[in-house]
DSSP file (Angstrom, degrees, kcal/mol; ACC not computed):
  #  RESIDUE AA STRUCTURE BP1 BP2  ACC     N-H-->O    O-->H-N    N-H-->O    O-->H-N    TCO  KAPPA ALPHA  PHI   PSI    X-CA   Y-CA   Z-CA
    1    1 A M              0   0    0      0, 0.0     2,-0.1     0, 0.0    88,-0.0   0.000 360.0 360.0 360.0 156.2   -2.6  -19.9  -17.0
    2    2 A S        -     0   0    0      1,-0.0     2,-0.5     2,-0.0    86,-0.0  -0.359 360.0-148.2 -73.4 145.4   -5.7  -17.8  -16.4
    3    3 A Q        -     0   0    0     -2,-0.1     2,-0.4     3,-0.0     3,-0.1  -0.960  22.0-126.1-109.4 125.9   -7.4  -16.0  -19.2
    4    4 A Y        -     0   0    0     -2,-0.5    -2,-0.0     1,-0.2     0, 0.0  -0.581  11.2-157.3 -76.9 127.1   -9.0  -12.8  -18.2
    5    5 A E  S    S+     0   0    0     -2,-0.4    -1,-0.2     1,-0.3     0, 0.0   0.862  92.3  17.6 -68.2 -36.3  -12.7  -12.6  -19.1
    6    6 A N     >  -     0   0    0      1,-0.1     4,-2.5    -3,-0.1    -1,-0.3  -0.760  69.4-175.1-139.5  88.1  -12.6   -8.9  -19.0
    7    7 A P  H  > S+     0   0    0      0, 0.0     4,-2.5     0, 0.0     5,-0.2   0.842  84.7  53.2 -57.3 -37.3   -9.1   -7.4  -19.2
    8    8 A K  H  > S+     0   0    0      2,-0.2     4,-2.2     1,-0.2     5,-0.1   0.925 111.5  45.3 -65.4 -43.0  -10.1   -3.8  -18.8
    9    9 A L  H  > S+     0   0    0     -3,-0.2     4,-2.9     2,-0.2     5,-0.2   0.912 111.4  53.5 -64.8 -41.6  -12.1   -4.6  -15.6
   10   10 A Y  H  X S+     0   0    0     -4,-2.5     4,-1.5     1,-0.2    -2,-0.2   0.926 109.6  47.8 -59.2 -45.3   -9.1   -6.7  -14.3
   11   11 A R  H  X S+     0   0    0     -4,-2.5     4,-0.6     2,-0.2    -1,-0.2   0.923 112.6  49.5 -60.8 -43.9   -6.7   -3.8  -14.8
   12   12 A K  H >< S+     0   0    0     -4,-2.2     3,-1.1     1,-0.2    -2,-0.2   0.932 112.8  45.9 -61.3 -46.8   -9.1   -1.5  -13.1
   13   13 A L  H 3< S+     0   0    0     -4,-2.9    39,-0.4     1,-0.2    -1,-0.2   0.713 106.6  61.4 -70.4 -19.8   -9.6   -3.8  -10.1
   14   14 A S  H 3< S+     0   0    0     -4,-1.5    -1,-0.2    -5,-0.2    -2,-0.2   0.603  74.9 112.6 -82.9 -12.0   -5.8   -4.4   -9.9
   15   15 A E  S << S-     0   0    0     -3,-1.1    37,-0.3    -4,-0.6    39,-0.1  -0.411  78.0-108.9 -61.0 131.9   -5.1   -0.7   -9.2
   16   16 A P        -     0   0    0      0, 0.0    37,-0.3     0, 0.0     2,-0.2  -0.339  36.8-170.0 -67.7 144.4   -3.8   -0.5   -5.7
   17   17 A I  B     -a   53   0A   0     35,-2.2    37,-2.3     1,-0.1    34,-0.0  -0.740  33.7 -79.3-122.4 172.5   -5.9    1.1   -3.0
   18   18 A T     >  -     0   0    0     -2,-0.2     4,-2.5    35,-0.2     5,-0.2  -0.299  38.2-114.3 -71.1 159.7   -5.1    2.2    0.6
   19   19 A D  H  > S+     0   0    0     35,-0.2     4,-2.6     1,-0.2     5,-0.2   0.888 119.0  53.5 -58.6 -39.5   -5.0   -0.4    3.4
   20   20 A E  H  > S+     0   0    0      2,-0.2     4,-2.4     1,-0.2    -1,-0.2   0.922 109.4  46.7 -63.2 -44.6   -8.0    1.3    4.9
   21   21 A Q  H  > S+     0   0    0      2,-0.2     4,-3.2     1,-0.2     5,-0.2   0.912 112.3  51.4 -62.1 -42.5  -10.0    1.0    1.7
   22   22 A A  H  X S+     0   0    0     -4,-2.5     4,-2.8     2,-0.2     5,-0.3   0.926 110.7  47.4 -61.8 -45.8   -8.9   -2.6    1.3
   23   23 A T  H  X S+     0   0    0     -4,-2.6     4,-2.3     2,-0.2    -1,-0.2   0.935 115.4  45.5 -61.1 -47.0  -10.0   -3.5    4.9
   24   24 A E  H  X S+     0   0    0     -4,-2.4     4,-2.2    -5,-0.2    -2,-0.2   0.924 114.9  47.5 -62.1 -46.1  -13.4   -1.8    4.4
   25   25 A N  H  X S+     0   0    0     -4,-3.2     4,-2.6     1,-0.2    -2,-0.2   0.909 112.8  48.0 -63.9 -43.3  -14.0   -3.3    1.0
   26   26 A L  H  X S+     0   0    0     -4,-2.8     4,-2.7    -5,-0.2    -1,-0.2   0.894 110.3  51.7 -67.6 -38.8  -13.1   -6.8    2.1
   27   27 A E  H  X S+     0   0    0     -4,-2.3     4,-2.2    -5,-0.3    -1,-0.2   0.934 112.9  45.6 -61.1 -44.7  -15.3   -6.6    5.2
   28   28 A R  H  X S+     0   0    0     -4,-2.2     4,-2.7     1,-0.2     5,-0.3   0.902 111.8  52.3 -64.4 -41.3  -18.2   -5.5    3.0
   29   29 A F  H  X S+     0   0    0     -4,-2.6     4,-2.8     1,-0.2    -2,-0.2   0.919 109.2  49.7 -60.3 -45.0  -17.4   -8.3    0.5
   30   30 A H  H  X S+     0   0    0     -4,-2.7     4,-2.4     2,-0.2    -2,-0.2   0.926 112.5  47.0 -61.2 -45.8  -17.4  -10.9    3.3
   31   31 A V  H  X S+     0   0    0     -4,-2.2     4,-1.8     1,-0.2    -2,-0.2   0.948 116.4  43.2 -61.4 -50.0  -20.8   -9.6    4.6
   32   32 A E  H  X S+     0   0    0     -4,-2.7     4,-2.5     1,-0.2    -2,-0.2   0.877 112.6  53.4 -65.9 -37.8  -22.4   -9.5    1.2
   33   33 A F  H  X S+     0   0    0     -4,-2.8     4,-2.8    -5,-0.3    -1,-0.2   0.921 107.6  50.5 -63.5 -43.6  -20.9  -12.9    0.2
   34   34 A R  H  X S+     0   0    0     -4,-2.4     4,-1.8     2,-0.2    -1,-0.2   0.881 110.7  49.7 -63.3 -37.6  -22.3  -14.6    3.3
   35   35 A K  H  X S+     0   0    0     -4,-1.8     4,-2.6     2,-0.2    -1,-0.2   0.935 112.3  47.5 -62.9 -46.2  -25.8  -13.1    2.5
   36   36 A L  H  X S+     0   0    0     -4,-2.5     4,-2.5     1,-0.2    -2,-0.2   0.882 107.7  56.5 -63.7 -39.3  -25.5  -14.4   -1.1
   37   37 A R  H  <>S+     0   0    0     -4,-2.8     5,-2.2     1,-0.2     4,-0.4   0.928 111.3  43.4 -56.8 -46.2  -24.4  -17.8    0.1
   38   38 A E  H ><5S+     0   0    0     -4,-1.8     3,-1.0     1,-0.2    -2,-0.2   0.926 113.5  50.1 -67.4 -45.5  -27.5  -18.1    2.2
   39   39 A E  H 3<5S+     0   0    0     -4,-2.6    -1,-0.2     1,-0.2    -2,-0.2   0.864 114.7  44.7 -60.2 -36.6  -29.9  -16.8   -0.5
   40   40 A C  T 3<5S-     0   0    0     -4,-2.5    -1,-0.2    -5,-0.2    -2,-0.2   0.424 109.7-123.2 -91.9   0.6  -28.4  -19.2   -3.1
   41   41 A H  T < 5 +     0   0    0     -3,-1.0    -3,-0.2    -4,-0.4    -4,-0.1   0.927  51.5 159.5  61.2  49.6  -28.5  -22.1   -0.7
   42   42 A V      < -     0   0    0     -5,-2.2    -1,-0.2     1,-0.2    -2,-0.1  -0.911  19.6-172.7-106.0 108.8  -24.7  -23.0   -1.0
   43   43 A P        +     0   0    0      0, 0.0     2,-0.4     0, 0.0    -1,-0.2   0.895  65.6  40.3 -73.4 -40.7  -23.7  -25.1    2.1
   44   44 A N        +     0   0    0     28,-0.2     2,-0.4    32,-0.1    28,-0.2  -0.925  62.4 172.5-119.9 133.7  -19.9  -25.2    1.6
   45   45 A V  E     + B   0  71A   0     26,-2.2    26,-2.3    -2,-0.4     2,-0.4  -0.999  16.3 176.1-139.8 134.1  -17.6  -22.5    0.5
   46   46 A A  E     + B   0  70A   0     -2,-0.4     2,-0.4    24,-0.2    24,-0.2  -0.881  24.9 170.8-132.2 102.5  -13.8  -22.1    0.3
   47   47 A L  E     - B   0  69A   0     22,-2.8    22,-2.3    -2,-0.4     2,-0.4  -0.930  16.6-172.7-121.3 135.7  -13.0  -18.8   -1.3
   48   48 A I  E     + B   0  68A   0     -2,-0.4     2,-0.3    20,-0.2    20,-0.2  -0.994  14.2 165.9-125.0 131.8   -9.7  -17.0   -1.7
   49   49 A C  E     - B   0  67A   0     18,-2.9    18,-2.9    -2,-0.4     2,-0.3  -0.926  15.0-156.3-139.0 165.7   -9.5  -13.4   -3.0
   50   50 A S  E     - B   0  66A   0     -2,-0.3     2,-0.3    16,-0.2    16,-0.2  -0.984   4.2-163.2-143.6 154.9   -6.9  -10.7   -3.1
   51   51 A V  E     - B   0  65A   0     14,-2.3    14,-3.1    -2,-0.3     2,-0.5  -0.965  21.9-126.1-132.5 151.5   -6.6   -6.9   -3.3
   52   52 A N  E     - B   0  64A   0    -39,-0.4   -35,-2.2    -2,-0.3     2,-0.3  -0.851  29.6-170.7 -99.2 131.7   -3.7   -4.8   -4.2
   53   53 A T  E     -aB  17  63A   0     10,-3.3    10,-2.5    -2,-0.5     2,-0.3  -0.853  29.8 -97.0-122.2 158.4   -2.8   -2.0   -1.8
   54   54 A I  E     + B   0  62A   0    -37,-2.3     2,-0.3    -2,-0.3     8,-0.3  -0.537  37.5 179.0 -72.2 132.6   -0.4    0.9   -1.9
   55   55 A D    >   -     0   0    0      6,-2.1     3,-1.5    -2,-0.3     6,-0.3  -0.809  11.6-173.0-139.4  95.2    2.9    0.2   -0.2
   56   56 A E  T 3  S+     0   0    0     -2,-0.3    -1,-0.1     1,-0.3     6,-0.1   0.717  83.9  58.3 -61.3 -22.0    5.3    3.2   -0.3
   57   57 A E  T 3  S+     0   0    0      4,-0.1    -1,-0.3     3,-0.0     2,-0.1   0.634  90.1  84.7 -87.0 -14.2    8.1    1.1    1.2
   58   58 A S  S <  S-     0   0    0     -3,-1.5     3,-0.3     1,-0.1    -3,-0.1  -0.483  85.0-118.6 -87.8 160.9    8.2   -1.6   -1.5
   59   59 A E  S    S+     0   0    0      1,-0.2    -1,-0.1    -2,-0.1    -3,-0.0   0.853 115.8  43.6 -63.0 -35.6   10.1   -1.4   -4.8
   60   60 A T  S    S-     0   0    0      2,-0.3    -1,-0.2    -5,-0.0     3,-0.1   0.637 107.8-123.0 -86.7 -14.8    6.8   -1.7   -6.8
   61   61 A G  S    S+     0   0    0     -6,-0.3    -6,-2.1    -3,-0.3     2,-0.3   0.558  82.6  68.5  82.7   7.6    4.9    0.7   -4.6
   62   62 A E  E     -B   54   0A   0     -8,-0.3     2,-0.3    -7,-0.1    -2,-0.3  -0.973  57.0-161.1-151.2 165.4    2.2   -1.9   -3.9
   63   63 A K  E     -B   53   0A   0    -10,-2.5   -10,-3.3    -2,-0.3     2,-0.5  -0.948  22.1-120.9-142.7 162.8    1.5   -5.2   -2.1
   64   64 A T  E     -B   52   0A   0     -2,-0.3     2,-0.5   -12,-0.2   -12,-0.2  -0.923  19.3-161.6-111.0 130.0   -1.1   -7.9   -2.4
   65   65 A L  E     -B   51   0A   0    -14,-3.1   -14,-2.3    -2,-0.5     2,-0.3  -0.935   8.5-153.1-109.8 131.7   -3.3   -8.8    0.5
   66   66 A A  E     -B   50   0A   0     -2,-0.5     2,-0.3   -16,-0.2   -16,-0.2  -0.768  11.2-174.4-103.1 150.1   -5.1  -12.2    0.5
   67   67 A S  E     -B   49   0A   0    -18,-2.9   -18,-2.9    -2,-0.3     2,-0.3  -0.993   6.0-156.4-141.3 145.5   -8.4  -12.9    2.3
   68   68 A T  E     -B   48   0A   0     -2,-0.3     2,-0.4   -20,-0.2   -20,-0.2  -0.899   8.6-161.5-124.2 154.1  -10.3  -16.1    2.7
   69   69 A I  E     -B   47   0A   0    -22,-2.3   -22,-2.8    -2,-0.3     2,-0.5  -0.980  12.5-179.2-130.7 120.2  -13.9  -17.1    3.4
   70   70 A M  E     +B   46   0A   0     -2,-0.4     2,-0.3   -24,-0.2   -24,-0.2  -0.982  10.2 169.3-122.5 120.5  -14.6  -20.6    4.7
   71   71 A C  E     +B   45   0A   0    -26,-2.3   -26,-2.2    -2,-0.5     2,-0.3  -0.949  39.2   8.6-131.5 149.6  -18.2  -21.6    5.3
   72   72 A G  S    S+     0   0    0     -2,-0.3     2,-0.6   -28,-0.2   -28,-0.2  -0.632 106.3  15.5  95.0-143.0  -20.0  -24.8    6.1
   73   73 A D    >>  -     0   0    0     -2,-0.3     3,-2.0     1,-0.2     4,-0.7  -0.613  59.6-149.7 -79.3 114.9  -18.6  -28.2    6.9
   74   74 A R  H >> S+     0   0    0     -2,-0.6     3,-1.0     1,-0.3     4,-0.6   0.842  95.3  61.1 -51.3 -38.3  -14.9  -27.9    7.7
   75   75 A S  H 34 S+     0   0    0      1,-0.3     4,-0.5     2,-0.2    -1,-0.3   0.694 100.7  55.7 -67.9 -16.6  -14.2  -31.4    6.3
   76   76 A A  H <> S+     0   0    0     -3,-2.0     4,-2.3     1,-0.1    -1,-0.3   0.713  88.5  76.9 -85.1 -21.6  -15.3  -30.2    2.9
   77   77 A W  H <X S+     0   0    0     -3,-1.0     4,-2.6    -4,-0.7     5,-0.2   0.908  92.2  49.7 -60.0 -45.9  -12.9  -27.3    2.6
   78   78 A S  H  X S+     0   0    0     -4,-0.6     4,-2.6     1,-0.2    -1,-0.2   0.896 111.5  49.8 -61.2 -39.5   -9.8  -29.3    1.8
   79   79 A M  H  > S+     0   0    0     -4,-0.5     4,-2.3     2,-0.2    -1,-0.2   0.892 110.5  50.1 -67.1 -38.8  -11.7  -31.2   -1.0
   80   80 A L  H  X S+     0   0    0     -4,-2.3     4,-2.1     2,-0.2    -2,-0.2   0.936 113.8  44.4 -63.4 -46.2  -13.0  -27.9   -2.4
   81   81 A V  H  X S+     0   0    0     -4,-2.6     4,-2.8     2,-0.2    -2,-0.2   0.897 112.7  51.9 -66.6 -39.8   -9.5  -26.4   -2.5
   82   82 A A  H  X S+     0   0    0     -4,-2.6     4,-2.4    -5,-0.2    -1,-0.2   0.901 108.5  52.0 -62.4 -40.4   -8.0  -29.6   -3.9
   83   83 A H  H  X S+     0   0    0     -4,-2.3     4,-1.7     2,-0.2    -2,-0.2   0.931 112.3  45.2 -60.5 -46.5  -10.7  -29.6   -6.7
   84   84 A L  H  X S+     0   0    0     -4,-2.1     4,-2.3     1,-0.2    -2,-0.2   0.925 111.8  51.8 -63.0 -45.2   -9.7  -26.0   -7.6
   85   85 A Y  H  X S+     0   0    0     -4,-2.8     4,-2.8     1,-0.2    -1,-0.2   0.878 106.2  55.1 -61.5 -38.5   -6.0  -26.8   -7.4
   86   86 A G  H  X S+     0   0    0     -4,-2.4     4,-2.1     1,-0.2    -1,-0.2   0.907 108.8  48.0 -60.8 -41.4   -6.5  -29.7   -9.8
   87   87 A G  H  X S+     0   0    0     -4,-1.7     4,-2.4     2,-0.2    -2,-0.2   0.890 111.1  50.4 -65.3 -39.8   -8.2  -27.5  -12.3
   88   88 A I  H  X S+     0   0    0     -4,-2.3     4,-2.6     2,-0.2    -2,-0.2   0.920 110.2  50.2 -64.3 -43.5   -5.4  -24.9  -12.0
   89   89 A Q  H  X S+     0   0    0     -4,-2.8     4,-2.8     1,-0.2    -2,-0.2   0.907 110.0  50.5 -61.1 -41.8   -2.8  -27.6  -12.5
   90   90 A E  H  X S+     0   0    0     -4,-2.1     4,-2.4     2,-0.2    -1,-0.2   0.924 110.8  48.8 -63.3 -44.2   -4.6  -28.8  -15.6
   91   91 A D  H  X S+     0   0    0     -4,-2.4     4,-2.4     2,-0.2    -2,-0.2   0.924 113.0  47.7 -59.6 -44.9   -4.7  -25.3  -17.0
   92   92 A L  H  X S+     0   0    0     -4,-2.6     4,-2.8     2,-0.2     5,-0.2   0.915 110.4  51.6 -63.7 -43.6   -1.0  -24.8  -16.4
   93   93 A T  H  X S+     0   0    0     -4,-2.8     4,-2.3     1,-0.2    -1,-0.2   0.915 111.5  47.5 -59.4 -44.2   -0.1  -28.2  -17.9
   94   94 A N  H  X S+     0   0    0     -4,-2.4     4,-2.2     2,-0.2    -1,-0.2   0.902 112.1  49.4 -64.6 -41.3   -2.1  -27.3  -21.1
   95   95 A E  H  X S+     0   0    0     -4,-2.4     4,-2.2     2,-0.2    -2,-0.2   0.913 111.8  48.5 -64.7 -42.7   -0.5  -23.8  -21.3
   96   96 A L  H  X S+     0   0    0     -4,-2.8     4,-2.6     2,-0.2    -2,-0.2   0.897 109.4  53.0 -64.6 -39.7    3.0  -25.3  -20.9
   97   97 A A  H  X S+     0   0    0     -4,-2.3     4,-2.2    -5,-0.2    -2,-0.2   0.911 109.3  49.1 -61.9 -42.3    2.2  -27.9  -23.6
   98   98 A R  H  X S+     0   0    0     -4,-2.2     4,-2.3     2,-0.2    -1,-0.2   0.910 111.9  48.9 -62.9 -41.8    1.2  -25.2  -26.0
   99   99 A A  H  X S+     0   0    0     -4,-2.2     4,-2.2     1,-0.2    -2,-0.2   0.895 110.5  50.7 -65.6 -39.5    4.4  -23.2  -25.2
  100  100 A M  H  X S+     0   0    0     -4,-2.6     4,-1.9     2,-0.2    -1,-0.2   0.901 110.2  49.8 -65.6 -40.0    6.5  -26.3  -25.7
  101  101 A Q  H  X S+     0   0    0     -4,-2.2     4,-1.3     1,-0.2    -2,-0.2   0.911 111.0  49.2 -64.2 -42.0    4.8  -27.0  -29.1
  102  102 A A  H  X S+     0   0    0     -4,-2.3     4,-0.9     1,-0.2    -1,-0.2   0.890 109.6  52.9 -63.9 -37.8    5.4  -23.4  -30.2
  103  103 A G  H  < S+     0   0    0     -4,-2.2     3,-0.3     1,-0.2    -1,-0.2   0.861 105.5  53.7 -64.6 -36.3    9.1  -23.7  -29.1
  104  104 A K  H  < S+     0   0    0     -4,-1.9    -1,-0.2     1,-0.2    -2,-0.2   0.811 111.2  46.8 -67.0 -30.1    9.5  -26.8  -31.2
  105  105 A K  H  < S+     0   0    0     -4,-1.3    -1,-0.2    -3,-0.2    -2,-0.2   0.629  93.7  97.3 -87.6 -14.8    8.2  -25.0  -34.3
  106  106 A S  S  < S-     0   0    0     -4,-0.9     2,-0.3    -3,-0.3    -3,-0.0  -0.395  77.6-113.9 -79.7 154.2   10.3  -21.9  -33.8
  107  107 A K              0   0    0      1,-0.1    -1,-0.1    -2,-0.1    -2,-0.1  -0.648 360.0 360.0 -84.7 140.2   13.6  -21.2  -35.6
  108  108 A R              0   0    0     -2,-0.3    -1,-0.1     0, 0.0    -2,-0.0   0.367 360.0 360.0-122.0 360.0   16.7  -21.1  -33.5
């Protein structure tokens, strides 16, 4: 499972914003990201990000919107995402193993 590098920042960024703000922010993020990609000479990109928005109709009062940026050689995108997914699976496997070990040591 993910470990937050900066929990306070994560909480701040997780606060829901309006749909309009989210659209504006994501558009700006995409533009700036594409500029940075070119400046840093990165040919292939498969990026997924999300923002939380206010949703008065949901039980929680918010919803999550996902956005992707895919740049470069289409045939590379699947490999990039597979590479990321493999890392996520490894992290999850390690976290589950730690939880199972803790469970074996606990009193029941």
